[in-house]
C-alpha atoms as one frame of an Amber mdcrd trajectory, in Angstrom:
protein
 -30.748 -25.334  11.939 -31.403 -22.582  14.659 -29.501 -19.427  14.983 -30.108
 -15.700  16.112 -27.753 -12.425  15.549 -27.651  -9.059  15.396 -29.056  -7.727
  12.232 -25.834  -5.263  11.854 -23.628  -7.954  12.157 -25.390  -9.965   9.571
 -25.791  -7.217   7.056 -21.949  -6.495   7.083 -20.810  -9.918   6.632 -23.335
 -10.382   4.016 -22.266  -6.703   2.437 -18.723  -8.669   2.149 -19.791 -11.861
   0.624 -22.591 -11.260  -1.779 -20.784  -9.064  -3.738 -18.753 -12.100  -5.396
 -22.150 -13.851  -6.347 -23.030 -13.007 -10.086 -26.220 -11.715 -10.361 -26.582
 -13.646 -13.820 -25.350 -17.435 -13.575 -26.093 -20.516 -15.481 -25.489 -22.435
 -12.170 -28.318 -22.068  -9.351 -26.463 -22.772  -6.604 -23.595 -20.142  -7.494
 -26.158 -17.533  -6.949 -26.612 -18.458  -3.027 -24.328 -17.874  -0.092 -23.700
 -20.858   2.528 -25.263 -20.199   5.933 -23.313 -22.646   8.645 -24.175 -22.393
  12.427 -22.281 -23.766  15.208 -20.633 -23.556  18.501 -21.255 -19.021  18.869
 -21.001 -18.170  15.218 -22.808 -18.101  11.601 -20.495 -18.747   8.583 -21.221
 -17.033   5.789 -19.638 -17.809   2.150 -19.820 -16.894  -1.378 -18.489 -17.988
  -4.691 -18.482 -17.767  -8.192 -15.394 -20.842  -8.776 -12.833 -18.350  -9.452
 -13.243 -16.061  -6.023 -14.461 -16.740  -2.052 -15.085 -14.938   0.260 -15.875
 -16.160   3.868 -16.710 -14.417   6.952 -17.526 -15.484  10.604 -19.723 -13.568
  12.886 -20.707 -14.221  16.748 -24.282 -15.867  17.125 -26.360 -17.146  19.310
 -26.800 -21.227  17.991 -29.385 -22.862  19.581 -29.483 -25.840  16.875 -26.333
 -26.317  14.334 -26.643 -26.772  10.752 -26.095 -25.282   7.006 -27.441 -24.490
   4.050 -27.815 -22.360   1.216 -29.374 -19.100   0.069 -30.312 -16.641  -2.682
 -27.238 -14.021  -1.974 -28.606 -11.082  -3.154 -32.268 -11.789  -2.203 -31.042
 -12.049   1.717 -29.011  -9.337   1.490 -32.057  -6.803   0.591 -34.425  -8.274
   3.496 -31.676  -7.745   5.703 -30.776  -4.245   4.374 -34.288  -3.292   5.241
 -34.593  -4.419   8.458 -34.644  -1.707  11.443 -31.174  -0.843  13.298 -30.783
  -2.875  16.166 -33.341  -5.910  15.056 -32.339  -9.207  15.804 -32.507 -11.723
  12.995 -33.186 -15.529  13.803 -32.360 -17.833  11.043 -34.748 -21.423  11.731
 -34.779 -24.577   8.861 -36.737 -28.169   9.652 -35.053 -31.377   9.077 -35.236
 -31.151   5.462 -33.694 -28.065   5.113 -35.971 -27.330   1.669 -36.834 -23.670
   3.277 -35.775 -21.170   5.784 -37.474 -19.102   7.621 -36.335 -15.983   9.101
 -37.716 -13.677  11.515 -37.073 -10.343  12.576 -39.467  -8.177  14.919 -43.056
  -8.952  13.110 -41.484  -9.705   9.913 -41.550 -13.319   8.207 -39.700 -14.469
   5.383 -39.560 -17.816   4.149 -36.825 -18.518   1.590 -36.440 -21.402  -0.762
 -32.804 -23.168   0.216 -31.094 -25.584  -1.966 -28.777 -27.925   0.085 -25.471
 -27.337   1.521 -23.860 -30.289   0.000 -24.325 -28.946  -3.460 -22.021 -25.775
  -2.385 -18.676 -25.729  -4.806 -15.482 -25.480  -2.348 -12.670 -23.594  -3.886
  -9.607 -26.285  -2.522  -7.072 -23.768  -1.780  -4.298 -26.907  -1.860  -0.731
 -26.049  -0.364   0.469 -22.395   0.008   4.085 -22.207  -0.477   4.595 -18.090
   0.682   3.099 -16.226   3.839   3.532 -13.175   4.798   1.703 -10.338   6.577
   1.579  -6.623   5.577  -0.403  -3.320   6.422  -3.326  -2.673   4.939  -2.245
   1.216   3.995   0.425  -1.010   2.432  -1.512  -3.296   0.218  -4.076  -0.164
  -1.007  -1.244   1.713  -1.939  -0.242  -0.927  -4.500  -3.869  -1.378  -5.542
  -4.814   2.422  -5.717  -1.765   3.419  -7.880  -1.859   0.496 -10.442  -5.502
  -0.647 -10.700  -6.489   2.066 -13.286  -3.568   0.616 -15.534  -5.610  -2.976
 -15.468  -6.291  -3.914 -19.333 -10.051  -4.441 -19.886  -9.154  -6.281 -23.027
 -10.493  -9.964 -23.176  -8.038 -11.468 -25.515  -4.642 -10.395 -23.968  -6.113
 -11.875 -20.608  -2.623 -11.945 -19.136  -2.945  -8.066 -18.610  -6.555  -8.541
 -17.253  -4.726  -8.096 -13.563  -2.038  -6.667 -11.122   1.232  -8.767 -11.500
   2.917  -8.725  -8.062   6.482  -9.605  -7.399   9.450  -9.763  -5.482  12.641
  -7.795  -7.000  15.972  -6.806  -5.751  16.364  -2.997  -6.561  19.676  -1.277
  -4.712  20.418  -3.453  -2.652  16.782  -4.367  -0.826  14.152  -6.626  -1.619
  11.079  -5.081  -2.760   7.589  -6.566  -3.492   6.846  -4.507  -6.912   2.790
  -4.419  -8.425   2.502  -3.705 -11.798  -0.403  -2.690 -14.530  -0.787  -2.221
 -18.289  -2.949  -2.045 -21.163  -0.436  -1.284 -23.578  -1.250   2.669 -23.571
  -0.036   3.577 -20.223   1.923   1.039 -17.295   1.435   1.678 -13.702   4.670
   0.153 -11.269   4.920   1.169  -7.549   7.022  -0.864  -5.032   7.185  -1.199
  -1.451   9.854  -2.783   1.160   9.083  -6.464   1.015   7.594  -7.747   3.981
   9.642 -10.899   5.556   8.376 -14.283   3.720   7.387 -12.629   0.415  11.206
 -12.953  -0.626  11.489 -15.591  -3.534   7.261 -15.662  -4.117   6.323 -16.745
  -7.564   5.077 -13.964  -9.590   1.215 -13.682  -9.750  -1.284 -11.985 -11.803
  -4.379 -10.788  -9.282  -7.675 -10.728 -11.451  -9.226  -7.511 -11.651 -12.498
  -8.976  -9.629 -10.335 -10.247  -6.605  -8.371  -6.678  -7.021 -11.354  -4.894
  -6.641 -12.734  -7.121  -3.790  -9.675  -6.841  -2.127  -9.666  -3.083  -1.968
 -13.202  -2.888  -0.640 -12.164  -5.221   1.838  -9.487  -3.018   3.294 -11.542
  -1.025   5.827  -9.121  -0.140   8.510  -5.853   1.122   7.187  -4.160   0.225
  10.969  -4.852  -3.267  10.588  -2.377  -5.976   9.413  -3.115  -8.481   6.348
  -2.045 -11.733   6.044  -1.414 -12.920   2.431  -1.030 -16.584   1.611   0.418
 -17.685  -1.915   0.886 -20.612  -4.271   1.133 -21.017  -8.093  -2.170 -21.012
  -8.650  -4.254 -19.330  -6.075  -3.646 -16.070  -3.146  -5.720 -16.012   0.358
  -6.199 -12.744   2.072  -7.389 -12.915   5.421  -8.631  -9.546   6.678  -9.526
 -10.715  10.359 -12.665 -12.690  10.038 -13.107 -11.982   6.232 -10.813 -14.465
   4.408 -10.840 -14.124   0.550  -9.606 -16.853  -2.013  -8.826 -16.216  -5.630
  -7.509 -17.987  -8.631  -4.751 -16.711 -10.214  -4.470 -15.757 -14.188  -2.628
 -18.756 -15.603  -0.541 -16.708 -18.155   2.871 -15.052 -18.449   3.288 -11.349
 -17.747   5.435  -9.465 -20.650   8.661  -8.067 -19.458   7.475  -4.855 -18.713
  11.307  -3.450 -17.761  11.766  -3.280 -21.670   9.087  -0.620 -21.972  10.190
   1.768 -19.389  12.602   4.152 -20.717  15.544   4.829 -19.007  16.920   7.716
 -21.338  14.826  10.319 -21.211  16.684  13.558 -20.979  14.024  16.305 -21.477
  12.334  17.306 -17.829   9.268  18.866 -17.361   8.325  19.622 -14.009   4.357
  21.052 -13.675   2.246  22.367 -10.671  -0.193  18.991 -10.515  -3.161  20.529
  -9.251  -3.193  23.591 -12.119  -1.935  21.137 -14.810  -4.731  18.392 -14.248
  -7.432  21.536 -14.387  -6.071  22.821 -17.044  -6.067  19.100 -19.240  -9.756
  18.771 -18.111 -10.676  22.110 -19.385  -9.046  22.028 -22.876 -10.282  18.223
 -23.374 -13.987  19.572 -22.806 -13.562  20.490 -26.806 -12.712  16.954 -28.085
 -15.873  14.499 -28.575 -14.682  12.309 -26.362 -12.042  11.920 -23.688  -9.925
   9.496 -25.641  -8.903  12.637 -27.885  -5.208  13.968 -27.680  -4.543  16.897
 -25.709  -1.571  18.414 -27.331   1.482  19.876 -25.143   3.783  22.170 -26.662
   6.724  23.272 -23.992   9.580  25.943 -24.689  11.601  28.330 -22.384  10.038
  27.513 -19.109   6.059  27.918 -21.005   3.265  24.610 -21.489   0.835  25.125
 -23.770  -2.122  22.886 -24.109  -4.615  22.741 -26.871  -7.357  20.351 -28.562
  -8.534  20.512 -31.732 -11.666  18.814 -33.126 -13.375  19.989 -36.220 -16.891
  19.424 -35.245 -16.596  22.099 -32.133 -13.501  24.091 -32.319 -10.470  24.331
 -30.383  -9.185  25.132 -26.751  -6.083  26.527 -25.689  -4.156  27.092 -22.299
  -0.959  28.123 -20.801   0.842  27.463 -18.091   4.469  28.705 -16.472   6.566
  25.481 -15.672   9.975  24.264 -15.546  11.602  23.190 -18.535  14.561  24.272
 -20.226  14.999  21.888 -22.755  14.461  22.072 -26.596  11.337  22.774 -27.986
   8.912  19.955 -28.202   5.488  18.795 -29.090   3.710  15.665 -28.016   0.184
  14.592 -27.695  -1.345  12.226 -24.943  -4.772  10.404 -23.988  -6.489  13.769
 -21.995  -8.224  11.066 -20.029  -4.621   8.916 -18.990  -2.936  12.253 -18.500
  -6.187  12.255 -16.079  -5.380   9.259 -14.668  -1.746   9.351 -13.905  -1.651
  12.900 -12.683  -4.484  11.595 -10.174  -2.289   9.258  -8.558   0.787  11.381
  -8.060   0.937  12.102  -4.199   2.993  15.243  -4.400   2.318  19.124  -5.216
   4.471  18.440  -8.739   4.291  16.152 -11.126   7.845  15.324 -13.308   7.360
  14.465 -16.961  10.904  12.859 -17.989  10.637  12.850 -22.192  12.509  11.974
 -25.256  10.819  12.973 -28.574   7.088  12.462 -29.699   7.240   8.963 -30.534
   8.296   7.582 -27.274   7.088   6.359 -24.171   7.295   9.332 -21.526   7.721
   8.935 -17.825   5.956  10.506 -14.914   6.453  10.568 -10.993   5.914  12.771
  -8.134   9.985  13.146  -7.927  13.427  11.498  -9.225  13.201   8.317  -7.407
   9.629   7.710  -6.718   8.377   4.765  -5.330   5.371   4.866  -8.294   6.399
   5.232 -12.021   3.870   5.899 -14.642   4.878   5.029 -18.341   2.207   6.716
 -21.117   2.601   6.230 -24.567   2.422   9.635 -26.810  -0.602  10.279 -29.436
  -0.365  11.621 -32.773  -1.651  14.927 -32.888
């Protein structure tokens, strides 16, 4: 194997694939990245057996060949080479070692055989569609924060994506919840997605897809089967296993009869929540919202450090109401809203509250109250 390529192209590709590789693994081959030179390109592939990322970069291939190299070491070497450098990879017949040359630098790296590298066999994909990168990023950005980290309820450890019919239109909907808050956002369903199986994309795959969306103007190809999903970003292809579980019926927790409406200026409200929650010993403590006659009073009481109160003028004309929320969850949800105002639809101190930009917004959030 003998291949030469630009350091910048190699670094960008390694940056995409090496993140998949776990730093601690009991299977040595999973610490490595597959490098395969043929034709006029170099293929890089990394996997953790649940997630696989491949990328092909242009290269000058003198002699075709393939091997696997330590992913994080290779990435660190290339990262530390000077800008504009050329990198050559040379391996002998047995490919037990590989020589990396660049300028006056020489690195001899231990290699493991390409034949040992696992392949995440994708099988047949039943549904294929394409959607703009900006739309995919919207689905992820507005729901990712609500993914559960509780391993016992593994079916909540991802984003549930499915197609639904709403008001005569087919929509592609993404939902995430951890039992304390729920995020739901939808976009017009792209051609080919109608009738797709409801899938749960795991947290790690969601995070990698989000990082691979670098150009919001590009179109991303999505392929689905009941067990796997594949996202193609030009030369970068991410394949992931899906969570094998049943996502709960989230529609049952979205309130439909909340009759009290509170409209706040989003920025000043978030700043006020942030300020009063400073008093609590940790961000998880409740902040109390007391509403009456166009005025909202936010308060936090901590027996160890004192109390904090702040008043805001708001649009509220319902009966007086006091309700408590986790301060961090409030800040995360208001941070996802796009408009200048936030609409809270409330029922009573013990029932879930609905939060949205405005009536009919594409994204809605459900927040469970806390006792205060």
